[in-house]
gemmi code that builds the backbone of each chain (N, CA, C; Angstrom):
import gemmi

chains = {
    "A": [
        ("MET", (5.587, -34.343, 20.488), (5.326, -32.903, 20.571), (4.086, -32.619, 21.423)),
        ("GLN", (4.207, -31.656, 22.307), (3.078, -31.318, 23.172), (2.039, -30.531, 22.406)),
        ("ASP", (0.793, -30.677, 22.817), (-0.259, -29.853, 22.222), (-0.004, -28.391, 22.515)),
        ("GLY", (-0.300, -27.551, 21.530), (-0.179, -26.124, 21.772), (1.214, -25.577, 21.599)),
        ("TRP", (2.167, -26.432, 21.257), (3.539, -25.968, 21.067), (4.028, -26.351, 19.686)),
        ("ILE", (4.867, -25.504, 19.124), (5.512, -25.808, 17.855), (7.001, -25.983, 18.147)),
        ("GLU", (7.545, -27.096, 17.670), (8.972, -27.331, 17.879), (9.625, -27.565, 16.546)),
        ("MET", (10.787, -26.984, 16.363), (11.517, -27.224, 15.128), (13.006, -27.002, 15.362)),
        ("THR", (13.791, -27.613, 14.469), (15.222, -27.337, 14.479), (15.481, -26.377, 13.338)),
        ("HIS", (15.951, -25.206, 13.697), (16.097, -24.150, 12.714), (17.567, -23.947, 12.372)),
        ("ALA", (17.831, -23.757, 11.058), (19.215, -23.662, 10.611), (19.945, -22.478, 11.252)),
        ("ARG", (19.230, -21.396, 11.516), (19.911, -20.221, 12.069), (19.722, -20.111, 13.576)),
        ("ALA", (18.548, -20.438, 14.047), (18.235, -20.157, 15.448), (18.361, -21.381, 16.349)),
        ("GLY", (18.674, -22.532, 15.770), (18.827, -23.721, 16.591), (17.485, -24.323, 16.969)),
        ("GLU", (17.432, -24.917, 18.151), (16.190, -25.539, 18.604), (15.187, -24.459, 18.987)),
        ("VAL", (14.017, -24.545, 18.382), (13.006, -23.528, 18.598), (11.766, -24.204, 19.164)),
        ("ARG", (11.221, -23.608, 20.216), (10.006, -24.152, 20.820), (9.142, -22.950, 21.165)),
        ("VAL", (8.011, -22.845, 20.504), (7.141, -21.690, 20.750), (5.700, -22.153, 20.923)),
        ("ARG", (4.979, -21.379, 21.704), (3.556, -21.658, 21.873), (2.818, -21.267, 20.604)),
        ("GLU", (1.805, -22.048, 20.270), (1.053, -21.731, 19.053), (0.408, -20.357, 19.114)),
        ("ASP", (0.005, -19.936, 20.319), (-0.650, -18.628, 20.393), (0.353, -17.477, 20.366)),
        ("ALA", (1.645, -17.796, 20.262), (2.647, -16.744, 20.107), (3.044, -16.532, 18.645)),
        ("VAL", (2.415, -17.288, 17.755), (2.765, -17.163, 16.337), (2.351, -15.789, 15.819)),
        ("ILE", (3.222, -15.195, 15.019), (2.981, -13.889, 14.403), (2.772, -14.118, 12.911)),
        ("GLU", (1.701, -13.521, 12.377), (1.356, -13.756, 10.970), (1.743, -12.570, 10.104)),
        ("PHE", (2.637, -12.794, 9.160), (2.949, -11.825, 8.113), (2.254, -12.276, 6.831)),
        ("GLN", (2.001, -11.323, 5.943), (1.549, -11.686, 4.598), (2.753, -11.593, 3.666)),
        ("GLY", (3.829, -12.269, 4.022), (5.054, -12.179, 3.257), (5.810, -10.897, 3.577)),
        ("LEU", (7.099, -10.889, 3.228), (7.932, -9.693, 3.347), (8.603, -9.481, 1.994)),
        ("PRO", (9.003, -8.248, 1.687), (9.713, -8.035, 0.425), (10.917, -8.982, 0.316)),
        ("GLY", (10.952, -9.734, -0.760), (12.006, -10.723, -0.949), (11.614, -12.105, -0.463)),
        ("PHE", (10.594, -12.162, 0.391), (10.134, -13.446, 0.938), (8.612, -13.492, 0.927)),
        ("PRO", (8.024, -13.524, -0.275), (6.569, -13.378, -0.384), (5.778, -14.522, 0.250)),
        ("ASP", (6.412, -15.676, 0.435), (5.669, -16.814, 0.976), (5.846, -16.988, 2.480)),
        ("ALA", (6.622, -16.124, 3.089), (6.891, -16.279, 4.525), (5.715, -15.725, 5.319)),
        ("ARG", (5.025, -16.582, 6.039), (3.798, -16.180, 6.734), (3.941, -16.256, 8.246)),
        ("ARG", (4.254, -17.434, 8.739), (4.202, -17.636, 10.195), (5.590, -17.476, 10.805)),
        ("PHE", (5.665, -16.583, 11.766), (6.934, -16.318, 12.441), (6.728, -16.393, 13.949)),
        ("ALA", (7.835, -16.442, 14.667), (7.781, -16.307, 16.125), (9.054, -15.616, 16.588)),
        ("LEU", (8.916, -14.877, 17.667), (10.074, -14.224, 18.278), (10.652, -15.155, 19.334)),
        ("VAL", (11.930, -15.424, 19.224), (12.566, -16.260, 20.233), (13.863, -15.607, 20.695)),
        ("HIS", (14.174, -15.822, 21.945), (15.440, -15.313, 22.467), (15.997, -16.314, 23.460)),
        ("GLU", (17.295, -16.208, 23.656), (17.978, -17.138, 24.550), (17.831, -16.696, 25.995)),
        ("GLU", (18.109, -15.449, 26.218), (18.045, -14.899, 27.566), (16.970, -13.842, 27.580)),
        ("LYS", (16.325, -13.684, 28.703), (15.195, -12.784, 28.756), (15.555, -11.346, 28.401)),
        ("ASP", (16.770, -10.926, 28.776), (17.125, -9.530, 28.528), (18.018, -9.356, 27.294)),
        ("ASP", (18.013, -10.335, 26.405), (18.765, -10.173, 25.163), (18.304, -8.931, 24.414)),
        ("VAL", (19.271, -8.223, 23.885), (18.945, -7.036, 23.100), (18.382, -7.449, 21.741)),
        ("PHE", (18.964, -8.480, 21.175), (18.491, -8.977, 19.885), (17.700, -10.263, 20.087)),
        ("GLN", (16.705, -10.430, 19.224), (15.935, -11.668, 19.229), (15.944, -12.237, 17.818)),
        ("TRP", (15.624, -13.493, 17.745), (15.375, -14.096, 16.442), (13.908, -13.931, 16.084)),
        ("LEU", (13.658, -13.491, 14.861), (12.321, -13.596, 14.291), (12.407, -14.785, 13.337)),
        ("VAL", (11.909, -15.909, 13.821), (12.100, -17.184, 13.134), (10.893, -17.475, 12.259)),
        ("CYS", (11.144, -17.851, 11.014), (10.041, -18.258, 10.143), (9.713, -19.721, 10.424)),
        ("LEU", (8.471, -19.985, 10.795), (8.070, -21.348, 11.145), (7.746, -22.177, 9.906)),
        ("ASP", (7.660, -21.516, 8.751), (7.381, -22.222, 7.498), (8.665, -22.562, 6.740)),
        ("ASP", (9.783, -22.035, 7.199), (11.028, -22.187, 6.457), (12.159, -22.293, 7.480)),
        ("ALA", (12.681, -23.481, 7.624), (13.656, -23.734, 8.697), (15.001, -23.075, 8.441)),
        ("GLU", (15.113, -22.322, 7.336), (16.374, -21.611, 7.103), (16.217, -20.107, 7.188)),
        ("LEU", (14.969, -19.655, 7.291), (14.743, -18.208, 7.259), (14.524, -17.659, 8.668)),
        ("ALA", (15.371, -16.741, 9.043), (15.188, -16.034, 10.315), (15.887, -14.683, 10.213)),
        ("PHE", (15.322, -13.706, 10.883), (15.937, -12.383, 10.952), (16.342, -12.110, 12.387)),
        ("VAL", (17.385, -11.321, 12.523), (17.739, -10.796, 13.838), (16.992, -9.475, 13.991)),
        ("VAL", (16.231, -9.347, 15.070), (15.460, -8.114, 15.253), (15.737, -7.535, 16.640)),
        ("THR", (15.462, -6.257, 16.759), (15.649, -5.591, 18.039), (14.670, -4.425, 18.156)),
        ("ASP", (14.537, -3.933, 19.370), (13.796, -2.702, 19.598), (14.707, -1.547, 19.184)),
        ("PRO", (14.371, -0.845, 18.113), (15.302, 0.190, 17.627), (15.540, 1.312, 18.634)),
        ("LEU", (14.607, 1.498, 19.553), (14.760, 2.576, 20.541), (15.918, 2.305, 21.513)),
        ("LEU", (16.331, 1.048, 21.627), (17.477, 0.753, 22.484), (18.743, 1.407, 21.938)),
        ("PHE", (18.799, 1.552, 20.635), (19.988, 2.131, 20.013), (19.762, 3.569, 19.568)),
        ("PHE", (18.542, 3.853, 19.171), (18.226, 5.177, 18.636), (16.992, 5.720, 19.358)),
        ("PRO", (17.223, 6.312, 20.522), (16.071, 6.758, 21.333), (15.243, 7.834, 20.654)),
        ("GLU", (15.816, 8.458, 19.624), (15.085, 9.525, 18.935), (14.232, 8.994, 17.788)),
        ("TYR", (14.235, 7.687, 17.616), (13.548, 7.102, 16.455), (12.059, 6.955, 16.767)),
        ("HIS", (11.284, 7.888, 16.234), (9.830, 7.850, 16.444), (9.125, 8.093, 15.117)),
        ("PRO", (9.222, 7.144, 14.209), (8.611, 7.374, 12.903), (7.089, 7.419, 12.994)),
        ("THR", (6.509, 8.170, 12.093), (5.056, 8.169, 11.976), (4.634, 6.897, 11.255)),
        ("LEU", (3.776, 6.138, 11.887), (3.321, 4.897, 11.257), (2.028, 5.182, 10.505)),
        ("PRO", (1.974, 4.834, 9.239), (0.796, 5.159, 8.436), (-0.475, 4.491, 8.992)),
        ("ALA", (-1.485, 5.305, 9.226), (-2.725, 4.798, 9.819), (-3.356, 3.656, 9.010)),
        ("PRO", (-3.377, 3.753, 7.674), (-3.992, 2.636, 6.933), (-3.291, 1.312, 7.181)),
        ("GLN", (-1.977, 1.384, 7.361), (-1.257, 0.134, 7.574), (-1.456, -0.394, 8.988)),
        ("LEU", (-1.670, 0.518, 9.934), (-2.043, 0.062, 11.284), (-3.407, -0.617, 11.233)),
        ("ARG", (-4.332, 0.026, 10.529), (-5.683, -0.542, 10.437), (-5.663, -1.895, 9.751)),
        ("ALA", (-4.783, -2.048, 8.765), (-4.719, -3.320, 8.042), (-4.363, -4.480, 8.972)),
        ("LEU", (-3.663, -4.162, 10.062), (-3.330, -5.210, 11.038), (-4.417, -5.364, 12.090)),
        ("GLY", (-5.395, -4.470, 12.063), (-6.438, -4.492, 13.082), (-6.124, -3.592, 14.261)),
        ("ALA", (-5.118, -2.740, 14.119), (-4.716, -1.865, 15.224), (-5.448, -0.533, 15.118)),
        ("GLY", (-5.970, -0.065, 16.249), (-6.664, 1.214, 16.271), (-5.718, 2.394, 16.391)),
        ("GLY", (-4.492, 2.148, 16.808), (-3.545, 3.244, 16.978), (-2.153, 2.705, 17.187)),
        ("ARG", (-1.220, 3.626, 17.185), (0.176, 3.254, 17.259), (0.523, 2.487, 18.532)),
        ("GLU", (-0.166, 2.847, 19.635), (0.182, 2.242, 20.917), (-0.177, 0.754, 20.973)),
        ("GLU", (-0.917, 0.288, 19.976), (-1.283, -1.135, 19.976), (-0.257, -2.021, 19.276)),
        ("VAL", (0.738, -1.388, 18.656), (1.714, -2.201, 17.928), (3.099, -2.060, 18.541)),
        ("VAL", (3.873, -3.105, 18.327), (5.282, -3.092, 18.702), (6.096, -2.842, 17.443)),
        ("LEU", (7.080, -1.997, 17.586), (7.944, -1.648, 16.462), (9.270, -2.385, 16.631)),
        ("LEU", (9.695, -3.079, 15.599), (10.969, -3.783, 15.626), (11.764, -3.415, 14.380)),
        ("ALA", (13.077, -3.522, 14.491), (13.918, -3.270, 13.323), (14.734, -4.519, 13.032)),
        ("ILE", (14.892, -4.808, 11.745), (15.727, -5.938, 11.331), (17.181, -5.512, 11.391)),
        ("GLY", (17.986, -6.362, 12.022), (19.412, -6.082, 12.120), (20.198, -6.913, 11.128)),
        ("ASN", (21.296, -6.348, 10.697), (22.247, -7.104, 9.895), (23.569, -7.038, 10.645)),
        ("LEU", (23.896, -8.143, 11.311), (25.065, -8.124, 12.183), (26.294, -8.706, 11.504)),
        ("GLY", (26.177, -8.954, 10.207), (27.339, -9.444, 9.479), (28.209, -8.281, 9.037)),
        ("GLY", (29.385, -8.602, 8.577), (30.242, -7.561, 8.016), (30.893, -6.709, 9.083)),
        ("GLU", (31.570, -5.685, 8.639), (32.354, -4.839, 9.536), (31.463, -4.053, 10.487)),
        ("THR", (30.378, -3.531, 9.945), (29.544, -2.648, 10.748), (28.154, -3.233, 10.917)),
        ("PRO", (27.784, -3.603, 12.117), (26.405, -4.032, 12.358), (25.448, -2.883, 12.091)),
        ("ARG", (24.293, -3.175, 11.534), (23.386, -2.088, 11.188), (21.926, -2.503, 11.302)),
        ("LEU", (21.099, -1.498, 11.398), (19.655, -1.722, 11.503), (18.956, -1.101, 10.315)),
        ("ASN", (17.881, -1.742, 9.900), (17.046, -1.189, 8.837), (15.959, -0.326, 9.488)),
        ("LEU", (16.207, 0.980, 9.508), (15.228, 1.891, 10.107), (14.229, 2.408, 9.072)),
        ("ALA", (14.514, 2.182, 7.795), (13.607, 2.651, 6.743), (12.424, 1.706, 6.554)),
        ("ALA", (12.630, 0.449, 6.898), (11.560, -0.535, 6.711), (11.416, -1.373, 7.977)),
        ("PRO", (10.837, -0.778, 9.021), (10.674, -1.511, 10.279), (9.509, -2.499, 10.209)),
        ("LEU", (9.425, -3.327, 11.237), (8.316, -4.270, 11.350), (7.337, -3.735, 12.381)),
        ("ILE", (6.064, -3.874, 12.108), (5.073, -3.574, 13.138), (4.295, -4.855, 13.435)),
        ("VAL", (4.104, -5.094, 14.720), (3.403, -6.294, 15.175), (2.242, -5.856, 16.050)),
        ("HIS", (1.042, -6.258, 15.666), (-0.120, -5.949, 16.488), (-0.248, -7.035, 17.551)),
        ("LEU", (-0.175, -6.606, 18.812), (-0.081, -7.581, 19.894), (-1.336, -8.429, 20.018)),
        ("GLU", (-2.482, -7.829, 19.778), (-3.722, -8.549, 20.024), (-4.030, -9.573, 18.932)),
        ("THR", (-3.938, -9.132, 17.671), (-4.267, -10.060, 16.582), (-3.079, -10.918, 16.178)),
        ("ARG", (-1.875, -10.553, 16.630), (-0.631, -11.216, 16.244), (-0.362, -11.071, 14.746)),
        ("ARG", (-0.950, -10.049, 14.118), (-0.662, -9.808, 12.714), (0.458, -8.780, 12.614)),
        ("ALA", (1.270, -8.943, 11.575), (2.459, -8.106, 11.465), (2.742, -7.774, 10.018)),
        ("ALA", (3.528, -6.728, 9.812), (3.905, -6.335, 8.461), (5.215, -5.579, 8.507)),
        ("GLN", (5.933, -5.636, 7.406), (7.082, -4.750, 7.237), (6.584, -3.532, 6.496)),
        ("ILE", (6.729, -2.375, 7.089), (6.269, -1.165, 6.436), (7.483, -0.400, 5.913)),
        ("VAL", (7.260, 0.426, 4.918), (8.344, 1.189, 4.318), (8.043, 2.661, 4.535)),
        ("LEU", (8.966, 3.350, 5.206), (8.670, 4.713, 5.625), (8.922, 5.741, 4.525)),
        ("ASP", (9.785, 5.424, 3.560), (10.037, 6.345, 2.448), (10.323, 7.758, 2.971)),
        ("ASP", (11.180, 7.839, 3.972), (11.525, 9.097, 4.614), (13.053, 9.175, 4.629)),
        ("PRO", (13.619, 10.198, 4.018), (15.084, 10.238, 3.874), (15.840, 10.279, 5.203)),
        ("ARG", (15.149, 10.560, 6.300), (15.844, 10.579, 7.595), (16.198, 9.173, 8.060)),
        ("PHE", (15.488, 8.178, 7.559), (15.665, 6.822, 8.074), (16.396, 5.957, 7.068)),
        ("SER", (17.544, 5.439, 7.510), (18.393, 4.668, 6.615), (17.980, 3.202, 6.606)),
        ("ILE", (18.200, 2.595, 5.459), (17.935, 1.172, 5.322), (19.061, 0.369, 5.977)),
        ("ALA", (20.178, 1.021, 6.223), (21.338, 0.351, 6.830), (22.030, 1.323, 7.776)),
        ("GLN", (21.361, 1.607, 8.873), (21.884, 2.562, 9.848), (22.911, 1.868, 10.741)),
        ("PRO", (24.189, 2.298, 10.690), (25.192, 1.632, 11.539), (24.835, 1.759, 13.016)),
        ("LEU", (25.055, 0.664, 13.738), (24.808, 0.687, 15.178), (25.919, 1.464, 15.854)),
        ("PRO", (25.567, 2.229, 16.868), (26.615, 2.873, 17.648), (27.416, 1.820, 18.404)),
        ("ALA", (28.720, 2.018, 18.526), (29.550, 1.101, 19.314), (29.344, 1.406, 20.796)),
        ("PRO", (29.514, 0.513, 21.746), (29.857, -0.878, 21.497), (28.624, -1.639, 21.058)),
        ("THR", (28.884, -2.679, 20.344), (27.754, -3.430, 19.837), (27.626, -4.740, 20.601)),
        ("TYR", (26.640, -5.477, 20.229), (26.288, -6.647, 21.013), (26.402, -7.907, 20.194)),
        ("ARG", (26.573, -8.974, 20.912), (26.490, -10.286, 20.311), (25.059, -10.542, 19.853)),
        ("GLY", (24.915, -11.227, 18.763), (23.579, -11.586, 18.309), (22.977, -12.663, 19.193)),
        ("PRO", (21.748, -13.042, 18.909), (21.131, -14.125, 19.655), (21.753, -15.455, 19.245)),
        ("GLY", (21.323, -16.554, 19.840), (21.909, -17.864, 19.630), (21.965, -18.275, 18.171)),
        ("PRO", (22.467, -19.452, 17.767), (22.825, -20.517, 18.698), (24.143, -20.295, 19.434)),
        ("ASP", (25.003, -19.429, 18.967), (26.279, -19.289, 19.669), (26.272, -18.075, 20.586)),
        ("HIS", (25.093, -17.811, 21.097), (24.953, -16.712, 22.039), (25.798, -16.942, 23.282)),
        ("GLN", (26.421, -15.897, 23.764), (27.095, -15.975, 25.053), (26.541, -14.893, 25.957)),
        ("ALA", (26.291, -15.270, 27.165), (25.722, -14.315, 28.109), (26.772, -13.281, 28.504)),
        ("GLY", (26.314, -12.187, 29.049), (27.232, -11.214, 29.624), (27.626, -10.103, 28.681)),
        ("GLY", (26.997, -9.996, 27.528), (27.313, -8.927, 26.589), (26.799, -7.578, 27.053)),
        ("PRO", (25.530, -7.352, 26.866), (25.001, -6.015, 27.120), (24.873, -5.705, 28.601)),
        ("ASP", (24.995, -4.431, 28.924), (24.576, -4.024, 30.255), (23.062, -4.060, 30.241)),
        ("PRO", (22.463, -4.574, 31.294), (21.030, -4.895, 31.248), (20.154, -3.696, 30.922)),
        ("GLU", (20.545, -2.525, 31.346), (19.687, -1.366, 31.096), (19.903, -0.781, 29.715)),
        ("GLY", (20.967, -1.207, 29.055), (21.265, -0.633, 27.740), (21.672, 0.825, 27.819)),
        ("GLU", (22.184, 1.246, 28.961), (22.437, 2.670, 29.149), (23.552, 3.185, 28.262)),
        ("VAL", (24.610, 2.389, 28.180), (25.751, 2.834, 27.381), (25.338, 3.020, 25.940)),
        ("ALA", (24.645, 1.996, 25.433), (24.242, 2.061, 24.029), (23.305, 3.232, 23.798)),
        ("ASP", (22.394, 3.431, 24.721), (21.437, 4.511, 24.552), (22.119, 5.856, 24.475)),
        ("ARG", (23.054, 6.066, 25.385), (23.700, 7.367, 25.428), (24.470, 7.619, 24.136)),
        ("ARG", (25.228, 6.615, 23.723), (26.023, 6.806, 22.511), (25.135, 6.909, 21.290)),
        ("ALA", (24.066, 6.137, 21.322), (23.155, 6.210, 20.185), (22.624, 7.626, 20.059)),
        ("GLY", (22.295, 8.220, 21.167), (21.765, 9.567, 21.139), (22.741, 10.542, 20.515)),
        ("GLU", (24.020, 10.407, 20.872), (25.011, 11.325, 20.322), (25.185, 11.128, 18.826)),
        ("ASN", (25.303, 9.865, 18.453), (25.613, 9.586, 17.050), (24.425, 9.804, 16.139)),
        ("ALA", (23.265, 9.620, 16.692), (22.110, 9.533, 15.812), (21.536, 10.903, 15.462)),
        ("GLU", (21.955, 11.929, 16.182), (21.258, 13.190, 16.014), (21.280, 13.720, 14.591)),
        ("ALA", (22.436, 13.551, 13.950), (22.543, 14.089, 12.602), (21.562, 13.396, 11.664)),
        ("GLN", (21.354, 12.117, 11.889), (20.560, 11.324, 10.956), (19.070, 11.366, 11.289)),
        ("ILE", (18.801, 11.362, 12.569), (17.414, 11.186, 12.963), (17.005, 12.365, 13.807)),
        ("GLU", (16.196, 13.197, 13.254), (15.719, 14.307, 14.054), (14.553, 13.827, 14.876)),
        ("SER", (14.545, 14.312, 16.080), (13.811, 13.591, 17.105), (12.302, 13.642, 16.977)),
        ("LYS", (11.743, 14.736, 16.567), (10.314, 14.921, 16.791), (9.472, 13.983, 15.934)),
        ("PRO", (8.574, 13.293, 16.568), (7.608, 12.545, 15.760), (6.761, 13.526, 14.958)),
        ("GLN", (6.467, 13.159, 13.741), (5.617, 14.049, 12.940), (4.188, 13.937, 13.436)),
        ("THR", (3.509, 15.035, 13.389), (2.106, 14.952, 13.811), (1.214, 15.529, 12.727)),
    ],
    "B": [
        ("VAL", (4.474, -8.566, -21.391), (4.057, -7.313, -20.737), (2.836, -6.741, -21.455)),
        ("LEU", (1.854, -6.394, -20.683), (0.660, -5.755, -21.227), (0.942, -4.263, -21.418)),
        ("VAL", (0.635, -3.743, -22.577), (0.870, -2.323, -22.843), (-0.466, -1.640, -23.103)),
        ("LEU", (-0.732, -0.569, -22.351), (-1.973, 0.186, -22.500), (-1.626, 1.649, -22.741)),
        ("SER", (-2.438, 2.335, -23.543), (-2.280, 3.778, -23.672), (-3.364, 4.466, -22.859)),
        ("ARG", (-2.961, 5.484, -22.100), (-3.910, 6.239, -21.290), (-3.616, 7.730, -21.447)),
        ("LYS", (-4.659, 8.530, -21.441), (-4.476, 9.982, -21.487), (-4.533, 10.523, -20.057)),
        ("ASN", (-4.140, 11.787, -19.900), (-4.258, 12.426, -18.591), (-5.691, 12.295, -18.084)),
        ("GLY", (-5.822, 11.939, -16.824), (-7.144, 11.816, -16.218), (-7.750, 10.431, -16.390)),
        ("GLU", (-7.205, 9.636, -17.279), (-7.740, 8.281, -17.452), (-7.062, 7.321, -16.467)),
        ("SER", (-7.666, 6.181, -16.295), (-7.139, 5.274, -15.276), (-7.190, 3.834, -15.753)),
        ("LEU", (-6.614, 2.994, -14.964), (-6.732, 1.564, -15.219), (-6.874, 0.862, -13.884)),
        ("ARG", (-7.401, -0.337, -13.946), (-7.685, -1.073, -12.735), (-6.912, -2.392, -12.752)),
        ("ILE", (-6.361, -2.751, -11.599), (-5.675, -4.030, -11.452), (-6.464, -4.824, -10.423)),
        ("GLY", (-7.107, -5.890, -10.871), (-8.018, -6.600, -9.981), (-9.177, -5.688, -9.640)),
        ("SER", (-9.908, -6.009, -8.564), (-11.057, -5.187, -8.237), (-10.696, -4.077, -7.264)),
        ("ASP", (-9.471, -4.118, -6.716), (-9.197, -3.205, -5.609), (-8.041, -2.241, -5.833)),
        ("VAL", (-7.448, -2.241, -7.007), (-6.354, -1.303, -7.265), (-6.703, -0.452, -8.481)),
        ("LEU", (-6.631, 0.871, -8.299), (-6.914, 1.820, -9.370), (-5.695, 2.705, -9.561)),
        ("VAL", (-5.230, 2.804, -10.796), (-4.088, 3.657, -11.113), (-4.558, 4.711, -12.104)),
        ("ARG", (-4.410, 5.986, -11.743), (-4.873, 7.070, -12.590), (-3.688, 7.920, -13.036)),
        ("VAL", (-3.678, 8.275, -14.297), (-2.661, 9.210, -14.805), (-3.152, 10.616, -14.476)),
        ("LEU", (-2.462, 11.280, -13.568), (-2.890, 12.627, -13.186), (-2.370, 13.648, -14.191)),
        ("VAL", (-1.079, 13.644, -14.373), (-0.447, 14.573, -15.317), (0.682, 13.839, -16.001)),
        ("SER", (0.821, 14.045, -17.283), (2.031, 13.541, -17.915), (2.472, 14.553, -18.950)),
        ("SER", (3.747, 14.845, -18.914), (4.302, 15.712, -19.946), (5.805, 15.522, -19.998)),
        ("ARG", (6.312, 15.530, -21.159), (7.757, 15.459, -21.422), (8.450, 14.355, -20.624)),
        ("GLY", (7.960, 13.165, -20.770), (8.647, 12.019, -20.165), (8.447, 11.873, -18.673)),
        ("HIS", (7.583, 12.702, -18.078), (7.349, 12.646, -16.640), (5.868, 12.364, -16.409)),
        ("VAL", (5.570, 11.384, -15.588), (4.177, 10.996, -15.358), (3.887, 11.043, -13.867)),
        ("ARG", (2.796, 11.679, -13.490), (2.333, 11.610, -12.095), (1.140, 10.681, -12.045)),
        ("LEU", (1.220, 9.714, -11.135), (0.161, 8.719, -11.023), (-0.541, 8.848, -9.686)),
        ("GLY", (-1.831, 8.658, -9.683), (-2.575, 8.529, -8.433), (-2.976, 7.074, -8.283)),
        ("ILE", (-2.730, 6.523, -7.100), (-2.968, 5.095, -6.911), (-3.907, 4.879, -5.728)),
        ("GLU", (-4.969, 4.170, -5.966), (-5.850, 3.767, -4.868), (-5.703, 2.266, -4.698)),
        ("ALA", (-5.286, 1.869, -3.488), (-5.102, 0.445, -3.232), (-5.405, 0.178, -1.770)),
        ("PRO", (-5.825, -1.031, -1.434), (-6.064, -1.340, -0.017), (-4.761, -1.241, 0.776)),
        ("PRO", (-4.857, -0.925, 2.064), (-3.652, -0.646, 2.854), (-2.710, -1.829, 2.997)),
        ("ASP", (-3.200, -3.028, 2.807), (-2.277, -4.156, 2.930), (-1.478, -4.375, 1.649)),
        ("LYS", (-1.784, -3.606, 0.614), (-0.983, -3.672, -0.616), (0.135, -2.638, -0.522)),
        ("LEU", (1.345, -3.113, -0.639), (2.495, -2.235, -0.588), (2.610, -1.500, -1.922)),
        ("VAL", (2.592, -0.175, -1.872), (2.769, 0.613, -3.109), (4.040, 1.422, -2.952)),
        ("LEU", (5.032, 1.135, -3.766), (6.341, 1.763, -3.630), (6.963, 1.977, -4.993)),
        ("ARG", (7.849, 2.949, -5.051), (8.710, 3.039, -6.229), (9.532, 1.752, -6.318)),
        ("GLU", (9.686, 1.263, -7.545), (10.376, -0.011, -7.722), (11.800, 0.013, -7.147)),
        ("GLU", (12.511, 1.141, -7.323), (13.893, 1.200, -6.833), (13.946, 0.981, -5.329)),
        ("LEU", (12.992, 1.610, -4.618), (12.985, 1.478, -3.164), (12.621, 0.042, -2.766)),
        ("TYR", (11.624, -0.517, -3.461), (11.230, -1.891, -3.175), (12.426, -2.838, -3.333)),
        ("GLU", (13.173, -2.651, -4.421), (14.330, -3.519, -4.665), (15.376, -3.373, -3.557)),
        ("ARG", (15.515, -2.162, -3.042), (16.490, -1.974, -1.957), (16.031, -2.686, -0.681)),
        ("ILE", (14.732, -2.676, -0.426), (14.226, -3.383, 0.759), (14.411, -4.898, 0.583)),
        ("VAL", (14.120, -5.372, -0.635), (14.316, -6.802, -0.917), (15.776, -7.183, -0.675)),
        ("ASP", (16.690, -6.379, -1.203), (18.114, -6.684, -1.040), (18.508, -6.667, 0.437)),
        ("ALA", (18.014, -5.660, 1.163), (18.359, -5.558, 2.589), (17.816, -6.759, 3.353)),
        ("ASN", (16.595, -7.176, 3.044), (16.017, -8.336, 3.735), (16.803, -9.606, 3.425)),
        ("ARG", (17.147, -9.788, 2.162), (17.878, -11.010, 1.795), (19.241, -11.039, 2.458)),
        ("GLU", (19.872, -9.873, 2.498), (21.189, -9.809, 3.113), (21.079, -10.089, 4.616)),
        ("ALA", (20.071, -9.480, 5.237), (19.902, -9.684, 6.686), (19.582, -11.139, 6.990)),
        ("ALA", (18.878, -11.807, 6.075), (18.471, -13.188, 6.315), (19.636, -14.154, 6.142)),
        ("SER", (20.731, -13.698, 5.563), (21.851, -14.608, 5.356), (23.113, -14.142, 6.065)),
        ("ALA", (23.064, -12.993, 6.712), (24.265, -12.475, 7.358), (24.601, -13.300, 8.592)),
        ("PRO", (25.886, -13.474, 8.845), (26.257, -14.120, 10.116), (25.830, -13.250, 11.281)),
        ("VAL", (25.638, -13.876, 12.432), (25.081, -13.112, 13.542), (26.054, -12.824, 14.669)),
        ("ALA", (27.129, -13.589, 14.773), (27.992, -13.397, 15.932), (28.870, -12.172, 15.718)),
        ("VAL", (28.535, -11.114, 16.409), (29.375, -9.930, 16.363), (30.410, -10.072, 17.462)),
        ("ASP", (31.646, -9.995, 17.082), (32.698, -10.186, 18.066), (32.924, -8.880, 18.812)),
        ("VAL", (32.398, -8.852, 20.012), (32.421, -7.609, 20.788), (33.846, -7.167, 21.078)),
        ("ASP", (34.696, -8.118, 21.450), (36.062, -7.735, 21.820), (36.799, -7.104, 20.655)),
        ("ARG", (36.632, -7.738, 19.498), (37.347, -7.224, 18.340), (36.863, -5.825, 17.984)),
        ("GLN", (35.555, -5.642, 18.075), (35.001, -4.322, 17.767), (35.625, -3.262, 18.676)),
        ("GLU", (35.724, -3.621, 19.947), (36.224, -2.625, 20.892), (37.696, -2.337, 20.679)),
        ("GLU", (38.455, -3.389, 20.330), (39.868, -3.180, 20.049), (40.072, -2.197, 18.917)),
        ("ARG", (39.258, -2.440, 17.866), (39.402, -1.577, 16.692), (39.005, -0.148, 17.016)),
        ("GLY", (37.865, -0.034, 17.720), (37.367, 1.285, 18.025), (38.321, 1.990, 18.963)),
    ],
}
model = gemmi.Model(1)
for chain_id, residues in chains.items():
    chain = gemmi.Chain(chain_id)
    for i, (resn, *xyz) in enumerate(residues, 1):
        res = gemmi.Residue()
        res.name, res.seqid = resn, gemmi.SeqId(i, " ")
        for name, pos in zip(("N", "CA", "C"), xyz):
            atom = gemmi.Atom()
            atom.name, atom.element = name, gemmi.Element(name[0])
            atom.pos, atom.b_iso = gemmi.Position(*pos), 0.0
            res.add_atom(atom)
        chain.add_residue(res)
    model.add_chain(chain)
structure = gemmi.Structure()
structure.add_model(model)
structure.setup_entities()
């Protein structure tokens, strides 16, 4: 193993190789209180979905995505205390991700409990919005995409995500009213 | 389970950094005020359980969405 790199064989994500400085630190997630060190991995650079792989547990990984690719109107207010807890001075310092569940008939995203990742400190948390507009299992607008590896196949999404964005906008209006709260 | 009696306006402390105060209680309904550090998740238990279930399900769900089949059906 090279210095500065973490390598593992992961039950869900396959062969994983990440730089140590790319590790993301959670203080556990609901249901997984001991899960601390994670990394984002993807097969292709423009994959819509990525693996959020737990480096402490070779069987634990989530499929995550940028929720704005599917729901351009999704602009939840992020609680300032929780931003500060990660060391973030404001919303623009964090990346927002949503956990996907691509099993079953309808692929869906958890918009009620997104993940926030502070880019500078690499600290992250799952926050709970407790807002009836955001569903814990929001169905993805069709067409949907293949998940990330190990059985990833290239050629799924259109690179700009235009189709998904447009349809997401139409479908999502009833559920997600656009304006960020101020 | 530890059982404590508290009157309106009284509080209890969990560790050094969590304070739970009974603001109003009447007829089986209690309003609580909670002071806790921001890294402590404070949620209604029902909602917490739903997040736990969603996370566990997402962590075990298969990932390969068959695009062709989806489109055929749609």
